KOLMIVEX-9670 format. One line per field, with one value per residue (C-alpha): x, y, z; residue number from 0; chain. Coordinates in steps of 0.25 Angstrom, whole numbers, plus 5000, padded with zeros to 4 digits. Last residue first. Example, Ala and Ser with C-alpha at 12.3 -4.5 7.8 and 13.67 -1.06 7.14 Angstrom:
<rs>
X	(5055/5049)
Y	(4996/4982)
Z	(5029/5031)
pos	(1/0)
unit	(A/A)
</rs>
This chain:
<rs>
X	(5492/5500/5493/5498/5512/5512/5507/5518/5529/5524/5524/5538/5543/5536/5542/5557/5555/5550/5562/5571/5565/5564/5579/5583/5574/5581/5594/5591/5587/5592/5581/5586/5600/5596/5592/5607/5609/5602/5615/5626/5622/5624/5637/5643/5638/5646/5659/5658/5656/5668/5677/5671/5675/5689/5693/5691/5705/5714/5703/5699/5713/5715/5701/5701/5710/5704/5690/5692/5698/5690/5677/5682/5686/5673/5666/5677/5674/5660/5664/5673/5661/5654/5666/5667/5652/5647/5632/5629/5623/5611/5605/5617/5626/5617/5616/5632/5633/5622/5629/5640/5631/5623/5635/5643/5632/5628/5642/5645/5634/5639/5653/5648/5638/5650/5660/5649/5647/5661/5668/5663/5671/5684/5682/5679/5670/5663/5670/5663/5649/5649/5654/5643/5632/5637/5638/5624/5619/5628/5622/5607/5609/5617/5606/5595/5602/5604/5589/5583/5585/5597/5604/5600/5608/5622/5617/5619/5633/5638/5633/5638/5652/5652/5648/5660/5669/5664/5664/5679/5684/5688/5696/5708/5710/5708/5719/5729/5726/5716/5721/5707/5707/5720/5722/5706/5707/5719/5711/5699/5706/5712/5699/5689/5688/5686/5675/5668/5671/5664/5650/5652/5660/5650/5638/5645/5645/5630/5628/5639/5632/5618/5624/5629/5640/5651/5644/5644/5659/5663/5657/5647/5653/5649/5645/5653/5664/5678/5684/5699/5705/5707/5703/5692/5693/5709/5714/5705/5707/5722/5721/5712/5722/5733/5725/5724/5739/5740/5731/5739/5752/5744/5740/5754/5762/5759/5762/5756/5749/5745/5745/5737/5727/5725/5725/5715/5707/5706/5705/5695/5683/5686/5689/5677/5669/5675/5671/5657/5658/5659/5647/5639/5643/5637/5624/5623/5626/5615/5604/5608/5609/5622/5631/5644/5645/5643/5653/5663/5661/5663/5676/5682/5680/5684/5696/5702/5700/5705/5718/5721/5718/5727/5738/5735/5736/5749/5755/5751/5758/5770/5770/5767/5778/5780/5774/5776/5762/5755/5763/5759/5744/5745/5752/5740/5729/5735/5736/5721/5716/5722/5714/5701/5706/5707/5694/5685/5684/5695/5687/5677/5685/5694/5682/5682/5697/5700/5689/5693/5708/5708/5698/5707/5718/5711/5705/5719/5725/5714/5720/5734/5729/5721/5733/5741/5730/5727/5743/5741/5731/5739/5751/5743/5737/5751/5757/5745/5747/5761/5757/5748/5758/5767/5757/5750/5748/5761/5753/5743/5753/5760/5748/5750/5739/5739/5751/5760/5769/5769/5767/5778/5788/5786/5787/5800/5805/5801/5808/5820/5821/5819/5830/5839/5836/5839/5852/5856/5855/5842/5847/5835/5824/5813/5799/5793/5785/5771/5762/5754/5760/5766/5780/5788/5802/5801/5804/5791/5792/5785/5784/5787/5800/5800/5785/5785/5797/5791/5781/5778/5780/5770/5760/5759/5757/5746/5739/5741/5737/5723/5717/5727/5718/5707/5710/5718/5705/5697/5705/5705/5690/5687/5695/5689/5675/5677/5683/5670/5661/5668/5667/5651/5650/5655/5660/5675/5670/5663/5676/5684/5675/5674/5689/5690/5680/5689/5701/5695/5690/5704/5710/5700/5702/5718/5717/5708/5718/5729)
Y	(5139/5145/5159/5158/5155/5167/5176/5172/5174/5188/5191/5186/5194/5206/5203/5202/5215/5223/5216/5222/5235/5236/5232/5243/5253/5249/5251/5265/5271/5286/5296/5310/5305/5302/5316/5321/5315/5329/5336/5329/5336/5350/5346/5341/5354/5362/5354/5358/5373/5373/5367/5376/5388/5384/5381/5368/5363/5370/5372/5357/5352/5359/5357/5341/5337/5348/5343/5328/5326/5336/5331/5316/5319/5323/5310/5302/5309/5304/5290/5290/5295/5282/5273/5278/5279/5266/5266/5254/5256/5263/5271/5274/5275/5285/5294/5294/5299/5309/5315/5319/5322/5334/5341/5339/5344/5356/5360/5360/5369/5379/5379/5381/5392/5399/5398/5403/5415/5419/5417/5430/5438/5432/5440/5435/5424/5417/5404/5401/5402/5389/5382/5389/5384/5369/5369/5374/5363/5353/5359/5358/5343/5341/5348/5340/5326/5330/5332/5345/5341/5333/5343/5354/5347/5346/5357/5369/5365/5360/5372/5382/5377/5376/5390/5394/5386/5391/5405/5404/5396/5410/5413/5404/5410/5424/5421/5417/5429/5429/5435/5433/5424/5416/5416/5414/5402/5397/5398/5391/5380/5372/5372/5375/5361/5355/5365/5359/5345/5346/5346/5334/5325/5327/5324/5312/5306/5308/5301/5290/5287/5286/5277/5267/5259/5267/5264/5249/5249/5256/5245/5248/5247/5235/5239/5241/5250/5249/5260/5261/5273/5289/5295/5303/5315/5316/5311/5319/5331/5330/5328/5340/5349/5343/5347/5361/5362/5356/5367/5378/5373/5371/5386/5390/5382/5391/5405/5415/5426/5420/5406/5409/5416/5406/5394/5399/5405/5391/5382/5389/5386/5372/5369/5375/5366/5353/5358/5361/5347/5342/5350/5345/5331/5333/5339/5327/5317/5323/5322/5308/5302/5293/5305/5298/5289/5299/5309/5298/5294/5309/5310/5297/5300/5315/5313/5301/5306/5319/5314/5306/5318/5327/5318/5322/5336/5335/5326/5338/5348/5340/5338/5353/5357/5366/5357/5363/5366/5356/5345/5348/5349/5335/5329/5335/5330/5316/5316/5321/5310/5300/5305/5303/5290/5285/5290/5284/5270/5258/5249/5257/5270/5262/5260/5275/5278/5269/5274/5288/5288/5287/5300/5307/5305/5311/5322/5327/5326/5335/5347/5344/5341/5353/5361/5355/5357/5371/5375/5375/5385/5394/5393/5398/5409/5413/5414/5423/5431/5434/5439/5448/5453/5456/5464/5458/5467/5461/5448/5454/5460/5447/5439/5425/5425/5417/5424/5418/5407/5410/5425/5426/5418/5427/5440/5436/5432/5444/5452/5443/5446/5462/5462/5454/5464/5476/5470/5468/5482/5489/5497/5492/5497/5489/5494/5502/5493/5490/5495/5483/5487/5478/5476/5467/5469/5460/5471/5469/5454/5444/5430/5435/5431/5436/5432/5420/5414/5402/5398/5384/5386/5398/5392/5380/5389/5397/5384/5378/5389/5392/5378/5373/5377/5369/5355/5359/5365/5353/5344/5354/5355/5340/5337/5348/5343/5329/5333/5342/5331/5321/5331/5332/5317/5317/5304/5309/5321/5313/5305/5317/5323/5309/5309/5324/5320/5308/5316/5327/5315/5309/5322/5325/5311/5313/5326/5321/5309/5319)
Z	(5312/5300/5304/5318/5314/5304/5315/5324/5314/5311/5326/5328/5316/5322/5336/5330/5322/5335/5343/5332/5333/5348/5348/5339/5346/5360/5353/5349/5336/5333/5334/5329/5326/5311/5310/5312/5297/5292/5296/5287/5275/5281/5289/5276/5269/5279/5277/5263/5265/5275/5264/5253/5261/5265/5251/5242/5241/5251/5261/5258/5261/5273/5279/5276/5288/5297/5295/5293/5307/5315/5309/5310/5324/5329/5323/5329/5342/5341/5337/5349/5356/5353/5356/5371/5374/5380/5381/5372/5359/5351/5363/5371/5359/5352/5365/5366/5351/5354/5365/5355/5344/5350/5357/5344/5334/5342/5346/5331/5328/5339/5333/5319/5323/5330/5319/5309/5317/5322/5308/5303/5314/5309/5295/5281/5285/5273/5275/5289/5284/5278/5291/5298/5290/5291/5305/5307/5299/5307/5320/5316/5314/5326/5335/5327/5330/5345/5347/5353/5368/5367/5358/5368/5380/5373/5362/5370/5377/5363/5356/5366/5366/5351/5350/5357/5350/5336/5340/5345/5332/5326/5339/5336/5322/5327/5337/5327/5318/5306/5292/5288/5275/5278/5293/5293/5283/5292/5304/5297/5291/5303/5312/5301/5296/5310/5312/5300/5303/5318/5313/5302/5313/5324/5315/5309/5324/5325/5311/5316/5329/5321/5311/5321/5314/5322/5334/5332/5326/5339/5347/5358/5372/5381/5395/5407/5402/5408/5417/5416/5423/5422/5435/5430/5440/5443/5431/5422/5430/5429/5414/5413/5420/5410/5399/5404/5404/5391/5386/5391/5384/5371/5371/5374/5365/5352/5358/5368/5360/5347/5351/5363/5356/5345/5354/5364/5354/5347/5359/5368/5360/5356/5370/5374/5364/5369/5383/5378/5371/5386/5389/5378/5382/5395/5390/5380/5391/5400/5390/5386/5400/5401/5406/5412/5400/5390/5396/5397/5383/5379/5386/5382/5368/5369/5377/5371/5357/5360/5366/5353/5344/5352/5347/5333/5336/5344/5332/5322/5330/5331/5315/5313/5321/5333/5344/5358/5362/5353/5359/5373/5369/5363/5376/5384/5374/5375/5391/5391/5381/5390/5401/5393/5388/5403/5408/5397/5401/5398/5389/5383/5382/5373/5363/5361/5362/5350/5340/5344/5342/5326/5326/5336/5328/5316/5324/5329/5316/5309/5315/5310/5296/5295/5299/5288/5278/5282/5280/5265/5265/5275/5266/5254/5263/5268/5254/5249/5262/5259/5245/5251/5262/5250/5243/5230/5218/5212/5211/5202/5192/5193/5186/5189/5199/5212/5218/5228/5222/5207/5208/5219/5212/5199/5206/5212/5199/5193/5204/5202/5188/5190/5200/5191/5180/5189/5193/5179/5175/5168/5155/5147/5155/5161/5159/5172/5181/5179/5191/5196/5210/5221/5215/5223/5229/5242/5254/5259/5261/5252/5258/5272/5277/5292/5296/5287/5294/5301/5290/5293/5308/5307/5298/5308/5320/5313/5309/5322/5332/5328/5328/5339/5350/5344/5348/5360/5366/5360/5369/5381/5380/5378/5390/5398/5394/5398/5412/5414/5410/5420/5430/5427/5428/5442/5447/5447/5455/5465/5467/5469/5480/5487/5487/5492/5503/5506/5507/5516/5525/5525/5528/5540/5545/5544/5551/5562/5564/5566)
pos	(513/512/511/510/509/508/507/506/505/504/503/502/501/500/499/498/497/496/495/494/493/492/491/490/489/488/487/486/485/484/483/482/481/480/479/478/477/476/475/474/473/472/471/470/469/468/467/466/465/464/463/462/461/460/459/458/457/456/455/454/453/452/451/450/449/448/447/446/445/444/443/442/441/440/439/438/437/436/435/434/433/432/431/430/429/428/427/426/425/424/423/422/421/420/419/418/417/416/415/414/413/412/411/410/409/408/407/406/405/404/403/402/401/400/399/398/397/396/395/394/393/392/391/390/389/388/387/386/385/384/383/382/381/380/379/378/377/376/375/374/373/372/371/370/369/368/367/366/365/364/363/362/361/360/359/358/357/356/355/354/353/352/351/350/349/348/347/346/345/344/343/342/341/340/339/338/337/336/335/334/333/332/331/330/329/328/327/326/325/324/323/322/321/320/319/318/317/316/315/314/313/312/311/310/309/308/307/306/305/304/303/302/301/300/299/298/297/296/295/294/293/292/291/290/289/288/287/286/285/284/283/282/281/280/279/278/277/276/275/274/273/272/271/270/269/268/267/266/265/264/263/262/261/260/259/258/257/256/255/254/253/252/251/250/249/248/247/246/245/244/243/242/241/240/239/238/237/236/235/234/233/232/231/230/229/228/227/226/225/224/223/222/221/220/219/218/217/216/215/214/213/212/211/210/209/208/207/206/205/204/203/202/201/200/199/198/197/196/195/194/193/192/191/190/189/188/187/186/185/184/183/182/181/180/179/178/177/176/175/174/173/172/171/170/169/168/167/166/165/164/163/162/161/160/159/158/157/156/155/154/153/152/151/150/149/148/147/146/145/144/143/142/141/140/139/138/137/136/135/134/133/132/131/130/129/128/127/126/125/124/123/122/121/120/119/118/117/116/115/114/113/112/111/110/109/108/107/106/105/104/103/102/101/100/99/98/97/96/95/94/93/92/91/90/89/88/87/86/85/84/83/82/81/80/79/78/77/76/75/74/73/72/71/70/69/68/67/66/65/64/63/62/61/60/59/58/57/56/55/54/53/52/51/50/49/48/47/46/45/44/43/42/41/40/39/38/37/36/35/34/33/32/31/30/29/28/27/26/25/24/23/22/21/20/19/18/17/16/15/14/13/12/11/10/9/8/7/6/5/4/3/2/1/0)
unit	(A/A/A/A/A/A/A/A/A/A/A/A/A/A/A/A/A/A/A/A/A/A/A/A/A/A/A/A/A/A/A/A/A/A/A/A/A/A/A/A/A/A/A/A/A/A/A/A/A/A/A/A/A/A/A/A/A/A/A/A/A/A/A/A/A/A/A/A/A/A/A/A/A/A/A/A/A/A/A/A/A/A/A/A/A/A/A/A/A/A/A/A/A/A/A/A/A/A/A/A/A/A/A/A/A/A/A/A/A/A/A/A/A/A/A/A/A/A/A/A/A/A/A/A/A/A/A/A/A/A/A/A/A/A/A/A/A/A/A/A/A/A/A/A/A/A/A/A/A/A/A/A/A/A/A/A/A/A/A/A/A/A/A/A/A/A/A/A/A/A/A/A/A/A/A/A/A/A/A/A/A/A/A/A/A/A/A/A/A/A/A/A/A/A/A/A/A/A/A/A/A/A/A/A/A/A/A/A/A/A/A/A/A/A/A/A/A/A/A/A/A/A/A/A/A/A/A/A/A/A/A/A/A/A/A/A/A/A/A/A/A/A/A/A/A/A/A/A/A/A/A/A/A/A/A/A/A/A/A/A/A/A/A/A/A/A/A/A/A/A/A/A/A/A/A/A/A/A/A/A/A/A/A/A/A/A/A/A/A/A/A/A/A/A/A/A/A/A/A/A/A/A/A/A/A/A/A/A/A/A/A/A/A/A/A/A/A/A/A/A/A/A/A/A/A/A/A/A/A/A/A/A/A/A/A/A/A/A/A/A/A/A/A/A/A/A/A/A/A/A/A/A/A/A/A/A/A/A/A/A/A/A/A/A/A/A/A/A/A/A/A/A/A/A/A/A/A/A/A/A/A/A/A/A/A/A/A/A/A/A/A/A/A/A/A/A/A/A/A/A/A/A/A/A/A/A/A/A/A/A/A/A/A/A/A/A/A/A/A/A/A/A/A/A/A/A/A/A/A/A/A/A/A/A/A/A/A/A/A/A/A/A/A/A/A/A/A/A/A/A/A/A/A/A/A/A/A/A/A/A/A/A/A/A/A/A/A/A/A/A/A/A/A/A/A/A/A/A/A/A/A/A/A/A/A/A/A/A/A/A/A/A/A/A/A/A/A/A/A/A/A/A/A/A/A/A/A/A/A/A/A/A/A/A)
</rs>
């Protein structure tokens, strides 16, 4: 009996030691952060092919049964003039002629852009239906854009709170809170059947994303103090983000097409539950106070080098953020794209983003992160200008792939650059600076979808993408400022140098007076 107890205690101690080593492992922390970012961004992009089609279905529930113009509708589809009316027509024929003219007048005013009835009568019933569908889809772009932007706006408001909060309680509690909120948001997406409920789910996700991204990046910056290792680690973590963006749209489109709307979100909720259990076991959420005094949020915001780095993240992601609500609808309108095709169209961007983040994590440190970001912004602008020229889905592969790769160049370079700027210019406490980085990311994904619907309505899809491309071209030269930012030691040496020169001049003047 004693031997059994001793064996049990030995086995238990070995397991405890193994568990303790796992909790102290930097790689395991990296895996947990990468999984959290993967699931968050998978939820972010799973809705992209689902929401536009779902909202159109709930706003037009009987469209398939009551088409705009059915085959039985009496309408002339040829321009051949009808024979002149005879004087002996009966009242019934007169009534039919009046009704037909009224129908033509109504259809001409509402569906045909031309006042010429002869032009209108050349349209088939299917073409008339497509005209009305085109108008409804353009109007729906605004509603979809506002829903997609709500997550980023809420996250934008939450980041300045979560960042300083991590200085007081540590990173593990906000990280676990992000899991709980994301789990609830996923369930609401699964069972929501109205625009208002889905809008609430998207906005709620913003709070969870803020907790996960700010605390996750701060945790990595703390565990990897070496600048080169930090860049590699953040490249891998952003690879998890990229994998979520990669899997999300095709996963959502295929599941929605063949299984139903709730299925992809129920799968995501199950995966999120597993991630939460892993965090609970390994991170053991608890209060951990920072030993050194953190830099104030105001001091970081006033640092021009941090703002330049954060601005690059904003402009790099604004283009893809504008495409999320508008590209699926544009494809439905111009290419008659199916649901799965709308989801798959983002696949090249996601794959290349995954490659770009993992490649430029270490490569950005070697070639200069400022140069990688400068080139990335230029490539983003070129790819955005190529997208509107596509006439088939195959034509979108190359520009989307280049867009994702270039965004990966900027993100994987500027995220570790923010930590490096805090190290050399402030105190090495990272919650607030990654709150700023996440704010920059959210600005792109808040401004982009919010403006895309209005811009598509006013200036068109093509002009919108050309405009954001020009902004990327104009911002790219500012990356040169990050080539050699001044450090705290350089500032001190400059101040000491000025003081010593003043003392030297004073000493010389005193000697001359003597």
